Every structure is written in structure tokens, then in C-alpha cells.
C-alpha angles and dihedrals in degrees: 000000000000127000128251115287106175126049097172121009093186093079090066095055119106093237095054115118116191122226088235125036109223087193130022088038092127091053089047092051091048093053093044091053091049095049093045090053090048093054091044090055092060116201118040144114121309107277118238121185126178126208115192141157142204122303110277095006115130131173092034096131103265096130093038092051092048094049093044093052093046093053096038090051089051090056095043095052092043088064086056094050095255119131111219122177117203115210125190121198125171100210094200087070091043102044098178137058089241091056093046090052090047088055091050091049090050094047092050094045096235115171101230128119108244097193110087093006115122117239093244091053091050090050089051091050089052094050092044092050092050090049094048092046092042087231138136130218129210107198117200110205106193124198087017093166090071089063092052092048094051118101088203093071116073123220088239092057092049091049091047091053099046098037094040097151092057086060097038111026111216117253094225098032089251119123105217102173117079134173135221108190120201119197140176097242146334093289087086088075091056091047091050092048090051098045106027107014092165089062097040091055091054099051104137100203137008121199118194118197123202123209115274119266122222092260090052092048089048090057092048095047094046089053092049092045093050091049099040109027134060111259092240092049099071142036136201088249093067091044088053091051094054097041092047091050097048099029116112126233136152091254105043137055104243113128096216093236117156089187093062093040092052089046091052091051092048092048092050089050091050092049089052091048094048090053093048091242121159095223143014113264135198090256090057090052093049091052091047093051091046090052092049092049093063097036127091144015102241100250096184090056093046093053091054092058122101122239095265093050088051092048090052091051089047089053092049096045091047094051094044092048088053102041110003125208130073121335129211118235088241091059092048093047092052093050091044092052090051092050094044091056091045089057094045096254128132108239114243119245126259099270095047091045091058091046089056091050089051092049092049090050092052088052089058093245095114138034120211138186135175114242134184108233125189113260091003106061121206112010132175113236123197137194139158120268112265093249094057111079112216096221093050092046090050091053093049095047093047090050093051093046091049090052092049107040105358127243129322115296092212134013112275 
């Protein structure tokens, strides 16, 4: 019979936030100092801060940093006699301002019926509640870019939400509702400038997070292992294997994702446990990494794409599901243009179309090569990476497009 592997499985869950950040501690301290100063100043404009990463980089600590700061700030201000309520909303699961406000009402425990109540009335109920309770709220809006990219949310609603005290002046001249926006990448700033320039120009603080290096992942994994695994069940050698594989550098292919690294450690531990082993071995780690490499369509990356990038992926996944192999850019362009018109979008011109293909390739969602074809000369050929199944990708893309703009207006 094998020994005990896990001591606390919770530390390997995506939603787990450690009491101490082994990495991103400098960014956390910077944000805490900023917010502490803001609350010490008293009256002022609603504070809006944005945390974002590199294009295509997921699992780099944006959400963890935001949640950690919100809860650490609550405790820090409590010791000063200030009541702060942290609120977390993933706006991808609440794709309208009304649903976001409903979530804030629920998190704060405000007794107001959300069904049938206008958004502006809910917003007023929130500001009144904070005034009566002499409290503040820091609202974390995760995956904020999906709200900006939705055609179902008006610019006026976005402005009303983020510049609340211009719509509802505070009774005591104290702005108690503040926002910490978490986004996939820097494109959120462009989207904000395009849709709500008055808000974008008044962002108080912007925090850019780079992918994790191997050393940073090593610190994170060692913390999780010490908290969640038996001491005898793991070694620094297996931590090194995982962190070296996923760690980002300019010269190697690791994506710098702590999420994937933590998942690989958890999977290796589960394999060891299932076999009745007394410790995690290098073979368990190799199998875990191999399983992860062929697993999932990267949902966070997909949700950050614009409608035309999504339509191009839908075209490619549809063609590959039907015929397989490499596709010419001409084939893809024809299918994309047909799909764009079906969804009521004007197809992008030749140059922009190729820019989108290049961006999707840089994100790791496509592979391309230049081939000499008879009668046609040098032609760029495209396919999906082997680990991304075409049928699954098509399902995900269609779901995201449906959430964003609805179904096709005409048959493609």
C-alpha cells in the first residue's frame, strides 16, 4: 500500500489564493500602497486600475494578484477602522451591466430585487448602501475585455458603471465604489480608448505582468507542494522539471503559465496516488506534461480575440474538420468571407486578413509554412497545431461568437 500523497488538495485549485504571494509580491505591495493612499486622501474620483498581460499569455497571475490585493487591502484597512468590501465578478459569465450590478448587489448582501429593477436604480442602491454603512467596495471585474468586445453592451452603460459618481453624485462627497479591471492583454486599453475614451484617459494605474520565468514558477510550485503535498511525496527535482518546461524565456518555448505548471504537478500527484506510489517520480511528471500538451483549447486566449479573428478560426476549423491537412490562405479567405457575411460583418481586406493570420500564429493557435505549388509558386499553407482538435475548436469559437453577436443572420 502506498503512502499519502496529498495533504490539502485545495491549494491546487484554480481559485486558490495563497496568504503570501511568492511572486508578484512587488506588484501587490505597489497596488496596496496606492489604494491605501487613495483611501487616506478621502474624497476624489472613482479609482480605476487595470491589470493586463502579454498577448496570448494565460495563467500569469492576473486574477490571483487582483484577488490577493482586494482581500489584503480589506484586512489592512480594517486595522485602520475602515470597512472595505472586496467583490469579484467574472464579466464573461455576466455579459451585461445589469448582470454585473446584480452580482455586486448579491456579493454585498443588499436587499433589493434585481429582476425588473433598472441598472441605474441598482447602481443607486449600491451607492446608498455604501453611504449608509460608511463602507467602501473594491470591485474586481475579471476578463473585462469581453465586456468591451460585446455588441450587447452600450458605451453609455459602460460609462455609467465606471464613472458612477458622475451619474449619481455622492451624498457626502466621498466616492466609495472603486474598480480593479483584469484583462487578457494590452488591447483592453485600445478597446477602452475606442469605446469609452473619457474613462480610459482617467485610468489611475496600469499594471503589466510578464509571463513567469522558470525561477518564478519554481517558487510558486515549491509553495504549493509544501502546502498541499506530504513532505516525503515530492522532491525539488520534479519541481525543477515542471518549472523548466513551462518557464518562459526569450530562447525557449515555455509559455510562463503558472496555471499549467500547477496543473501538471497536481496531475503527477494524482497519477502517483492512483498507482499507490509513495512519491511522485520523474515518470509521473513526464506523463502529466504529455497529457497537458494535448488537452485543451485555450479559452482565455479565445475570449480575447476580436470577431474577425474568431471568424477566421471558425473558417479554418470548419475546413480542417471536413478535409484535414494543410489549407491554402486562399481557401481560408474564401470561407472566412462567407462566414463574415453570414454573421453580418464586413470582411476585412487582404492586408488585414493576413495580419490576423500572423497574430493567430503568434498566439500558437495556428501553424504555417511556405510551400511551392505547381502553377501557383510560393504559397503560405496553414493548419491547426496537432494538440488542438478541429471539432472542439469549432464548438468553442461558435459559442463565443454566439455570446458576442448572436447566431448567423443568413446561411453561410
